[in-house]
C-alpha positions in Angstrom: 89.2 53.0 69.2 85.7 54.2 68.7 82.6 52.0 68.8 82.2 52.5 65.3 85.8 51.2 64.4 84.9 47.7 66.2 84.3 45.2 63.0 81.1 42.9 63.3 83.3 40.0 63.0 85.4 41.0 65.9 82.2 41.5 67.9 80.6 38.1 67.0 84.1 36.6 68.0 83.8 38.1 71.3 80.4 37.2 71.9 81.3 33.3 71.0 84.4 33.5 73.3 84.0 31.4 76.5 85.1 34.6 78.5 81.9 36.0 77.5 79.6 33.2 78.1 77.0 33.0 80.9 77.0 30.8 83.9 74.2 28.8 82.8 76.0 28.2 79.4 79.5 27.4 81.1 77.8 25.1 83.6 75.9 23.1 80.8 79.1 22.8 78.4 81.0 21.9 81.5 78.6 19.1 82.4 78.1 18.2 79.1 81.8 17.5 78.3 81.8 15.2 81.2 78.9 13.3 80.1 80.2 12.8 76.8 83.6 11.4 78.3 81.7 9.1 80.6 79.9 7.7 77.8 83.0 7.4 75.6 84.4 5.5 78.7 81.2 3.2 78.7 81.3 2.4 75.2 85.1 1.9 74.9 84.4 -0.6 78.0 81.6 -2.8 76.4 83.7 -2.7 73.0 86.7 -4.3 74.7 84.4 -6.6 77.1 82.6 -7.7 74.1 86.1 -8.4 72.3 87.5 -10.2 75.4 84.1 -12.6 75.5 84.7 -13.4 71.9 88.2 -14.4 72.3 87.1 -16.6 75.2 84.5 -18.0 73.1 86.8 -18.9 70.1 88.9 -20.6 72.9 86.6 -22.5 74.6 84.6 -23.5 71.6 87.2 -23.8 68.7 90.8 -24.0 70.0 90.0 -25.8 73.0 87.5 -28.5 71.2 90.4 -29.1 68.6 92.8 -29.6 71.3 90.4 -32.3 73.0 89.7 -34.0 69.7 93.3 -34.4 69.0 94.0 -35.7 72.6 91.0 -38.2 71.8 92.6 -39.2 68.7 95.7 -39.9 70.3 94.5 -41.8 73.3 92.2 -44.1 71.0 95.2 -44.8 68.8 97.2 -45.8 71.6 94.6 -48.1 73.0 94.0 -49.8 69.7 97.7 -50.5 69.2 97.6 -52.2 72.8 94.5 -54.2 72.2 95.7 -55.2 68.5 99.0 -56.8 70.1 96.7 -58.4 72.9 94.1 -60.1 70.2 97.7 -61.6 69.0 98.6 -63.0 72.5 95.1 -64.0 73.1 94.7 -67.7 74.4 91.1 -68.2 73.4 88.3 -66.6 71.1 86.5 -64.8 73.9 89.4 -62.8 74.8 89.9 -62.1 71.2 86.2 -61.1 71.0 86.3 -58.8 74.0 89.4 -56.9 72.6 87.9 -56.3 69.3 84.7 -55.3 70.9 86.7 -52.6 72.7 88.2 -51.4 69.4 84.8 -51.1 67.8 83.7 -49.2 70.9 86.1 -46.5 70.5 85.3 -46.4 66.8 82.5 -44.1 67.0 84.2 -41.6 69.2 87.4 -41.8 67.0 85.2 -40.8 64.2 83.4 -37.9 65.5 86.8 -36.6 66.9 88.1 -36.9 63.3 85.0 -35.1 62.0 85.6 -32.0 64.6 89.1 -31.6 63.3 88.1 -31.5 59.9 85.5 -28.9 60.6 87.3 -26.6 62.7 91.1 -27.1 61.7 92.4 -24.4 59.4 95.9 -24.2 59.5 97.5 -25.7 56.2 100.1 -27.8 58.1 97.6 -29.2 60.2 95.1 -30.1 57.4 98.1 -32.0 55.9 98.4 -34.1 59.1 94.8 -34.6 59.2 94.9 -36.2 55.4 97.7 -38.1 56.3 96.1 -39.8 59.5 93.0 -40.5 57.5 94.7 -42.1 55.0 96.8 -44.1 57.1 93.9 -45.2 59.2 92.2 -46.5 56.1 95.4 -48.7 55.4 95.3 -49.8 59.1 91.5 -50.7 59.0 92.4 -52.8 56.0 95.5 -54.5 57.5 93.5 -55.1 60.9 91.2 -57.1 58.8 93.5 -59.3 57.5 95.3 -59.7 60.7 92.0 -60.6 62.4 91.4 -63.3 59.8 95.0 -64.9 59.8 94.8 -64.8 63.9 91.2 -66.7 63.5 92.8 -69.1 61.0 95.3 -70.1 63.3 98.2 -68.8 61.2 100.5 -66.9 63.8 103.5 -66.5 61.7 101.5 -64.8 58.8 99.4 -62.9 61.5 102.7 -61.6 63.2 104.2 -60.5 59.8 101.0 -58.4 59.0 101.2 -57.0 62.4 104.6 -55.5 62.4 104.8 -55.2 58.4 101.3 -53.1 58.1 98.9 -53.0 60.9 101.3 -51.4 63.5 103.1 -49.1 61.0 100.1 -47.6 59.9 98.8 -47.3 63.4 101.9 -45.4 64.3 101.4 -43.1 61.4 98.1 -42.3 62.8 99.4 -41.9 66.2 102.1 -39.5 65.0 99.8 -37.2 63.3 97.5 -36.8 65.6 99.9 -36.0 68.1 101.5 -33.4 66.1 97.9 -31.7 65.7 97.8 -32.3 69.6 100.6 -30.4 70.2 99.7 -27.6 67.7 96.2 -27.1 69.1 98.0 -26.7 72.6 100.4 -24.2 71.1 97.2 -22.4 69.7 95.4 -22.4 72.9 98.3 -20.9 74.5 98.6 -18.2 71.9 95.0 -17.4 72.2 95.3 -17.1 76.0 98.2 -15.1 75.8 96.1 -12.8 73.1 93.1 -12.5 75.5 95.5 -11.7 78.4 97.0 -8.8 76.3 93.6 -7.7 75.1 92.4 -7.6 79.1 95.6 -5.6 80.0 95.1 -3.1 77.0 91.6 -2.5 77.7 92.2 -1.9 81.3 95.1 0.7 80.5 92.8 2.3 77.9 90.1 2.7 80.7 92.6 4.0 83.4 93.8 6.5 80.5 90.2 7.5 80.1 89.3 7.7 83.8 92.7 9.9 84.5 91.7 12.2 81.5 88.3 12.6 82.9 89.5 13.4 86.4 91.8 15.9 85.0 89.2 17.5 82.7 86.8 17.3 85.6 89.2 19.4 87.7 90.0 21.8 85.0 86.3 22.6 84.3 85.7 22.7 87.9 88.3 25.2 88.3 87.2 27.3 85.5 83.3 27.4 86.1 84.4 28.3 89.9 86.5 31.2 88.8 83.5 32.1 86.2 81.1 32.4 89.3 83.4 33.9 92.0 85.3 36.4 89.7 82.2 38.6 89.1 81.0 38.3 92.7 84.4 39.3 93.9 84.5 42.3 91.3 80.9 43.4 92.3 82.2 43.1 96.0 85.2 45.3 95.4 83.0 48.0 93.2 80.5 47.9 96.1 83.2 48.5 98.8 84.6 51.4 96.7 81.4 53.2 96.3 80.3 52.6 99.8 83.8 53.8 101.2 83.7 56.9 99.0 80.1 57.8 100.0 81.0 57.3 103.8 84.0 59.4 103.3 82.1 62.5 102.0 81.1 65.2 104.7 77.4 65.3 105.5 75.3 68.4 104.4 74.5 69.0 107.9 78.4 69.1 108.8 79.4 71.6 106.0 79.6 75.3 107.1 76.5 77.5 106.0 
C-alpha cells in the first residue's frame, strides 16, 4: 500500500489510538482516570454517609420521640387510674386532695405528649387511635369531675357507680389506644433501625466495590504504562545491539588485503 493510498480518516484514527500516544499523555490519562475514580468514591461515600445521618436523625427526632410520647401517655393513664381508685378509698379530705394534685401535676405532661403525637404521627391508623384516645379522655375528664363531686358529697354508692360505669372505662379506652400507639411506634423504630443498617451495609459494599475496581484499574493502567515505557527502550536496545554487532563483525580496513 502506497502512502497516497492511506486515507486521512485512517491516519487520524491511528493518531488518536492509545498505541500512538506519547508517554506523557499516557501518564496523564492513567492518573486522571485514577483521580476520577477516587473522586467518585469520595462523592459516593459523602452521599451515603449523609443518607445514614438523615436516617438516624429521623429515628431520633421523629420515631423515637413518638415512641417516648406514647409511653408517657400510657404511664400517666395507668397512674391516673390508680390514683382515681385511691381517691374513692381515701379516708379523709387531705388524702383525696393529694391524689388529685398528683393527677393535675401529670396533666401538663400528658397534654404535651399528646401534642407531640398529633404533630408527628402520620400513619392513618395511628391518627385514628389518637383521635379515639382524645375523645375518650374528654369523657374521662367530665366523668372524673362528677366522681369527685359525689365523693366530696359523701355519696359513695353513686361515686362507685360513676367510677365503674364511666370514669374507669373511659380511662381504659385511653390506655388501650395509647398502648396501641406505643406498640406501633416501637415497630416503626425497629423498622427504621433495620433500614439504617441495610443502608450502612449497602454503603460499605459499594465502597468496597469501588475500591476493588480502583485497585484493579490501577494495576491495569500501571501495566499498560509500564509496557509503553519499557517496550520502546527494549526495542531501542535490541536495535542498538544489532547495529553494534553488525559493525563489529565487519573487518577493519587495515585488515583487508591490499
